[in-house]
C-alpha positions in Angstrom: 99.2 84.9 121.2 101.5 87.1 123.1 103.3 90.1 121.5 106.7 89.1 120.1 109.9 90.6 121.3 111.8 92.9 119.0 114.4 90.3 118.1 111.6 87.9 117.0 110.1 90.4 114.6 112.4 89.8 111.6 110.0 88.4 109.0 107.9 90.7 106.8 105.0 90.1 104.4 104.0 92.4 101.6 100.3 92.8 101.1 99.1 94.4 97.9 96.0 96.5 98.0 94.5 99.5 96.2 95.4 103.0 97.4 91.8 103.4 98.5 91.9 100.3 100.6 95.1 101.5 102.3 93.7 104.9 102.9 90.7 103.3 104.7 93.0 101.2 106.9 95.1 104.2 107.7 92.0 106.2 108.6 90.7 103.3 110.8 94.0 103.0 112.6 94.0 106.8 113.2 90.5 106.7 114.6 91.6 104.0 117.0 94.7 105.9 117.9 97.1 103.2 116.8 99.5 102.7 114.0 98.7 100.8 110.8 101.3 98.2 111.9 99.3 97.6 115.1 96.0 97.5 113.3 97.4 94.8 110.9 98.9 92.8 113.7 95.5 92.8 115.5 93.5 91.8 112.4 95.9 89.5 110.6 97.5 87.8 113.5 94.7 88.1 116.0 97.1 89.7 118.5 94.7 91.7 120.6 97.5 92.9 122.8 99.4 94.6 120.0 100.4 98.1 121.0 102.3 101.0 119.4 106.0 100.7 119.9 108.9 103.2 119.6 110.3 103.0 116.1 113.3 100.8 115.6 114.8 103.1 113.1 114.1 106.7 111.9 113.4 107.0 108.2 115.7 109.2 106.3 114.3 112.4 104.8 114.6 111.8 101.1 114.4 115.5 100.4 117.3 116.4 102.7 120.4 117.2 100.6 122.8 118.3 103.4 123.1 116.8 106.8 125.3 119.6 108.1 125.3 123.1 106.6 128.7 124.4 105.6 129.9 127.4 107.6 132.5 130.1 107.1 
């Protein structure tokens, strides 16, 4: 299966697991130098060509209260 284009990647699936299971997956992905997303694509979809991509969006900093500091 070839890697899908960005516009083809609209569907999402939630997989529930324990925090320990997720931690192990995150650790395995880090040891391979790939993201958790890529690890899951390789394992769940059998997409051996899956590679890290540039993020499509940048997550907001939930602790940030001001975008621009007031001056004057």
